[in-house]
C-alpha positions in Angstrom: -1.9 -8.8 -2.1 -4.2 -9.7 0.6 -2.5 -10.6 4.1 -4.3 -13.1 6.3 -1.9 -13.4 9.0 -1.7 -9.8 9.3 -5.6 -9.8 10.0 -5.6 -13.2 12.7 -2.5 -10.8 14.3 -5.0 -8.1 14.9 -3.7 -5.1 17.7 -5.3 -5.0 20.6 -7.6 -1.4 19.2 -8.6 -3.1 15.9 -10.5 -5.4 18.3 -12.3 -2.8 20.5 -16.2 -2.8 20.4 -15.8 0.9 18.5 -13.0 0.9 16.2 -11.2 4.3 15.9 -9.9 3.4 12.4 -8.7 5.3 9.7 -7.7 4.0 5.8 -4.0 4.7 4.8 -2.5 4.7 1.2 1.6 5.1 1.0 2.5 5.2 -3.2 6.3 5.4 -4.2 6.4 6.3 -7.7 9.4 5.3 -9.8 11.1 8.7 -10.3 11.4 8.3 -5.8 8.3 10.7 -5.0 6.8 9.3 -2.5 3.5 10.7 -0.9 0.7 9.4 2.0 -2.9 9.5 1.2 -5.4 8.8 4.4 -9.6 8.3 4.6 -9.7 10.2 8.0 -10.2 13.7 7.9 -7.1 15.5 9.4 -4.2 14.6 8.3 -1.9 11.7 10.2 1.7 11.2 11.0 2.8 7.8 10.4 6.4 6.0 10.4 7.7 9.9 9.1 5.7 10.6 6.5 2.6 12.8 6.5 -0.5 11.2 5.5 -3.1 13.7 4.5 -6.9 13.9 4.6 -7.9 12.9 1.5 -12.0 11.8 1.7 -12.4 10.9 -2.3 -10.3 8.5 -2.0 -11.9 4.2 -1.2 -10.8 0.9 -1.7 -12.9 -1.6 -3.4 -14.0 -4.4 -0.7 -11.3 -6.4 0.2 -11.6 -10.8 0.4 -9.0 -12.1 2.2 -8.0 -16.2 0.1 -5.5 -18.9 1.0 -5.8 -19.6 -2.9 -2.8 -18.8 -5.4 -4.8 -17.0 -7.9 -3.5 -13.1 -8.3 -4.8 -11.0 -6.4 -6.7 -7.4 -7.5 -8.7 -4.5 -6.6 -9.8 -1.1 -7.6 -8.7 1.9 -6.6 -11.2 5.2 -6.1 -10.1 8.9 -5.9 -10.3 12.1 -6.8 -7.9 14.4 -8.4 -8.1 16.8 -5.6 -4.6 18.5 -4.6 -1.2 18.5 -6.5 0.0 15.3 -4.7 -2.1 13.3 -7.5 -2.1 16.0 -10.7 -4.0 15.1 -14.1 -1.0 16.3 -15.7 1.2 13.4 -13.5 -1.5 10.7 -14.5 -1.3 11.6 -18.1 2.1 11.5 -18.6 2.5 8.2 -17.0 3.9 9.2 -13.8 1.9 6.9 -11.7 2.0 3.7 -13.6 3.7 0.8 -11.8 3.7 3.2 -8.8 4.3 0.9 -5.6 1.4 1.1 -3.1 1.1 -0.2 0.6 -2.3 -0.2 2.0 -3.0 -0.3 5.6 -5.4 1.0 8.3 -4.4 2.6 11.8 -5.9 3.9 14.9 -6.2 7.6 14.2 -5.9 8.5 18.0 -2.3 6.7 17.9 -1.2 6.6 14.2 1.9 5.7 14.9 1.1 2.5 17.1 0.9 -1.1 15.5 -0.9 0.1 11.8 -1.9 -3.5 10.1 -0.9 -3.8 6.4 -4.1 -4.9 4.2 -2.5 -5.0 1.0 0.4 -4.2 -1.2 1.8 -4.3 -4.9 2.0 -1.9 -7.8 -0.4 0.6 -10.1 -1.8 -1.6 -13.0 -4.0 0.0 -15.3 -5.3 3.7 -14.5 -8.0 5.3 -16.1 -9.0 8.9 -15.6 -12.7 10.2 -15.7 -13.1 14.0 -15.6 -11.6 14.8 -11.8 -11.5 11.5 -10.6 -9.4 8.3 -11.9 -9.8 4.6 -10.9 -6.3 2.3 -11.0 -5.9 -1.0 -10.5 -3.7 -2.6 -7.5 -2.2 -5.7 -8.9 -0.9 -8.2 -5.9 2.1 -9.9 -5.5 0.8 -12.8 -6.6 0.6 -11.9 -10.0 4.7 -12.8 -10.5 3.3 -16.5 -10.9 2.0 -15.6 -13.7 5.6 -14.8 -15.3 7.1 -18.0 -17.7 9.2 -20.4 -15.5 12.1 -20.4 -18.5 12.5 -18.1 -21.5 11.5 -19.1 -24.8 13.8 -19.7 -27.0 14.6 -16.3 -29.2 17.6 -15.6 -32.1 17.6 -12.2 -30.2 19.1 -11.4 -27.4 16.3 -11.3 -24.2 18.7 -9.3 -21.6 18.3 -5.7 -21.3 21.1 -3.9 -22.2 23.1 -3.2 -18.8 20.8 -5.6 -17.1 22.0 -8.6 -14.9 22.1 -10.9 -17.7 23.7 -8.7 -20.2 26.6 -7.1 -17.8 27.7 -4.6 -19.9 28.5 -1.1 -18.1 25.9 1.4 -18.9 27.9 4.5 -17.2 30.3 5.3 -20.3 27.2 5.2 -22.6 25.2 7.8 -20.8 25.5 11.3 -22.2 24.4 14.7 -21.2 23.0 16.6 -23.9 20.6 19.7 -24.7 17.3 19.4 -26.8 17.2 22.8 -29.0 13.8 21.6 -30.8 10.8 19.3 -30.6 8.7 18.9 -33.7 6.0 15.6 -32.4 8.2 13.0 -31.8 11.2 14.3 -33.3 13.8 15.5 -30.7 16.9 17.3 -31.8 20.2 17.7 -29.5 23.0 20.3 -29.2 25.5 17.1 -30.3 24.9 14.3 -32.1 25.4 10.5 -29.8 26.6 7.5 -32.0 24.4 4.3 -30.9 21.6 5.5 -29.9 19.5 3.0 -32.0 17.1 1.7 -29.8 18.4 3.8 -26.6 16.7 6.0 -24.6 15.7 9.7 -23.4 15.6 11.1 -19.9 14.0 14.6 -19.2 16.1 15.5 -16.4 14.6 18.7 -16.2 11.6 20.8 -17.2 7.9 19.8 -17.3 8.9 16.5 -18.7 11.3 15.7 -15.6 11.8 12.2 -14.6 10.0 10.9 -17.7 11.6 8.6 -20.1 10.7 7.2 -23.5 12.8 4.7 -26.3 14.5 5.8 -29.2 13.3 4.4 -32.3 15.2 5.8 -35.2 17.8 8.1 -35.5 19.5 10.8 -38.1 22.6 12.5 -37.3 21.3 14.3 -34.0 17.5 13.9 -34.2 16.2 11.0 -32.2 12.9 9.8 -33.0 10.5 8.6 -29.9 8.7 5.7 -29.5 6.0 8.9 -28.5 6.1 12.4 -28.2 6.6 14.1 -25.4 4.1 14.8 -22.8 4.9 18.3 -22.4 6.4 20.7 -25.2 9.2 21.9 -23.7 11.4 25.0 -23.8 15.0 24.9 -26.0 17.5 24.2 -24.3 15.6 21.8 -21.6 18.7 19.0 -20.6 18.0 15.7 -20.9 20.0 12.1 -20.1 20.1 9.5 -22.7 21.8 6.1 -22.8 22.8 4.5 -26.0 20.9 1.5 -27.5 21.7 -2.5 -28.5 19.5 -3.6 -31.9 20.0 -7.4 -29.6 21.9 -9.1 -32.4 24.8 -11.1 -31.9 26.9 -9.7 -34.1 26.5 -6.1 -32.2 27.2 -8.2 -28.9 30.4 -9.7 -29.9 31.5 -6.3 -32.0 30.4 -3.3 -30.1 30.7 -4.0 -26.8 32.9 -7.7 -26.7 29.9 -9.5 -25.0 29.0 -12.4 -27.2 29.6 -15.0 -23.9 26.5 -13.0 -22.1 24.9 -12.8 -25.1 21.0 -14.3 -24.1 19.1 -15.7 -27.4 20.0 -18.5 -30.0 21.2 -17.1 -32.9 22.1 -20.1 -34.9 19.1 -22.0 -33.8 16.8 -23.7 -36.9 13.3 -22.0 -36.5 10.3 -23.2 -37.6 11.2 -22.8 -41.5 13.4 -25.9 -41.4 10.5 -29.1 -41.2 9.2 -27.5 -44.3 12.0 -27.8 -46.2 12.2 -30.6 -48.6 15.5 -33.0 -49.0 17.8 -31.4 -51.2 16.1 -27.9 -51.1 
């Protein structure tokens, strides 16, 4: 999201006739990894983070506006270092990463940087040794529904603030002993894994998550095959799932009071019924 007030309150160095300006990007992945990149020809230290020189990085043209339209812009860059690796882009590690774009005085980078945009990475497209990413501003949140639509199944996610089920007893540490496509075999079966989730905690897939769509004993069918073929014995953390039905919420979790659905609400077929039908 572009921040017009930051421009009007620009520091003195930005008002000089000759401006020593450098663009900086702070990227924070969902797994906690944070990197800094700058358009300057030398590395800069800002706020305790080292922003590495990345001359191949550049944003598209920015336009300030006081409208409530969803603000987006494109970010282009070259995959020139391990900071943004091809394998991480392909594995989806950068999907949804939070990004802050600001300008600073490269002669005194710690003094009064100016934030220009802030948001999260949307669609990422890779072309050989380069990539493009869409920066989605915070105004995109205005596109969300004001209130949820009715549904026979629960709209909450297991363990979230609406559900309130404690996930700690539902998480289990296991080891993967075999992988065949989307089928992952654990060293020990875990009950209740249908519609659950698998998190890789070591190996090349470390930090990546995948929904579990089917279970047969100790074999889990994932929504997609692992990005990297793991070796046997790799540790994972699995979280039990919920099918979002009222009976499951009541009988398995004793949580019917927090069920976020309308299981007994008549559907659209009620309009087509004839009297006595």
